[in-house]
C-alpha positions in Angstrom: 4.3 -14.4 -158.3 3.1 -17.9 -157.7 -0.4 -19.0 -158.6 -1.1 -16.2 -161.1 -1.9 -17.0 -164.7 0.7 -15.8 -167.2 -2.1 -14.2 -169.3 -2.9 -11.7 -166.5 0.7 -10.4 -166.5 1.1 -9.5 -170.1 3.3 -6.7 -171.2 1.7 -6.6 -174.7 -1.4 -4.4 -175.1 -3.2 -5.5 -178.2 -4.8 -3.0 -180.6 -8.3 -1.9 -179.9 -11.0 0.6 -180.8 -11.6 3.4 -178.2 -15.0 4.4 -177.1 -14.9 7.1 -179.7 -14.4 4.3 -182.3 -10.9 5.3 -183.0 -8.4 2.5 -183.8 -5.4 2.5 -181.4 -2.5 0.3 -182.4 -1.0 -2.3 -180.0 2.0 -1.4 -177.9 4.4 -3.1 -175.5 4.9 -2.0 -171.9 6.8 -0.2 -170.6 6.5 2.5 -173.3 9.8 4.3 -174.3 8.4 7.7 -173.2 6.6 6.4 -170.1 7.2 5.2 -166.6 9.8 2.3 -166.5 7.9 0.6 -163.6 4.7 0.3 -165.7 5.4 -3.2 -167.0 1.9 -4.5 -167.5 -1.0 -3.9 -169.8 -3.9 -2.4 -167.8 -7.2 -0.8 -168.4 -10.3 -2.0 -170.3 -11.1 -3.4 -173.7 -11.6 0.1 -175.1 -9.0 2.0 -173.0 -5.6 0.4 -172.4 -2.4 1.8 -170.7 0.7 0.6 -168.9 0.8 0.3 -165.2 2.7 -1.5 -162.4 -0.2 -3.8 -161.2 -0.5 -7.1 -163.1 -4.2 -7.6 -162.1 -5.5 -4.3 -163.4 -6.8 -5.3 -166.8 -10.6 -5.7 -167.1 -12.0 -7.4 -170.2 -15.1 -5.2 -170.5 -15.6 -1.6 -171.7 -14.6 1.4 -169.7 -18.2 2.9 -169.9 -19.4 -0.2 -168.1 -17.6 0.9 -165.0 -19.4 4.3 -165.0 -22.8 2.5 -165.1 -21.6 0.2 -162.3 -20.5 3.3 -160.3 -23.8 5.1 -161.0 -25.8 2.0 -159.9 -23.8 1.9 -156.7 -24.3 5.6 -156.1 -28.1 5.3 -156.6 -28.2 2.3 -154.3 -26.3 4.1 -151.6 -28.5 7.2 -152.0 -31.7 5.1 -151.6 -30.2 3.4 -148.5 -29.3 6.8 -147.0 -32.8 8.2 -147.6 -34.4 5.1 -146.0 -32.0 5.4 -143.0 -32.8 9.1 -142.6 -36.6 8.4 -142.8 -36.2 5.7 -140.1 -34.3 8.1 -137.8 -36.8 10.9 -138.3 -39.7 8.5 -137.6 -38.0 7.2 -134.5 -37.5 10.8 -133.2 -41.1 11.7 -133.9 -42.4 8.6 -132.1 -40.2 9.3 -129.1 -41.3 12.9 -129.0 -45.0 11.9 -129.1 -44.5 9.2 -126.5 -42.8 11.7 -124.1 -45.3 14.6 -124.7 -48.5 12.5 -124.5 -47.5 10.5 -121.4 -49.8 11.3 -118.5 -48.0 13.4 -115.8 -49.9 11.8 -112.9 -53.4 11.9 -111.7 -54.3 14.6 -109.1 -57.5 13.5 -107.4 -57.0 15.9 -104.5 -56.4 13.3 -101.8 -53.2 13.3 -99.9 -51.0 10.3 -100.2 -50.5 8.1 -97.1 -49.3 4.6 -96.3 -52.1 2.0 -96.1 -53.4 1.3 -92.6 -52.5 4.6 -91.1 -55.2 6.7 -89.5 -55.3 10.3 -90.1 -55.5 12.2 -86.8 -57.2 15.5 -87.1 -56.7 18.2 -84.5 -59.5 18.7 -81.9 -61.9 21.4 -82.8 -62.2 20.8 -86.5 -65.5 18.9 -86.1 -68.6 20.3 -84.7 
């Protein structure tokens, strides 16, 4: 693969301490009892394994990803609540606008075009 550093495509996983502080010795990929297509060292600094993607090694701890995921989840939750509040507010304002709108004024006078004269039948006046 052109343009990729050789260090990213290592098949040697160095020894490390797991998150339980247990020492795990280094190993070479693919493992003898594992998948033969898993040629690269993947994972995190405290959890390493063999996989087939040369860009799947992250130099920070595995627990960091959980905090990152938790932060993203909290952010999405807040955004969803804000969006829901906006939609509810919009619906309430539309409802109030529609229900408080005047229906029309009834002053008791019949509507007629300007300039027309109303002819009343004979005999209505004394």
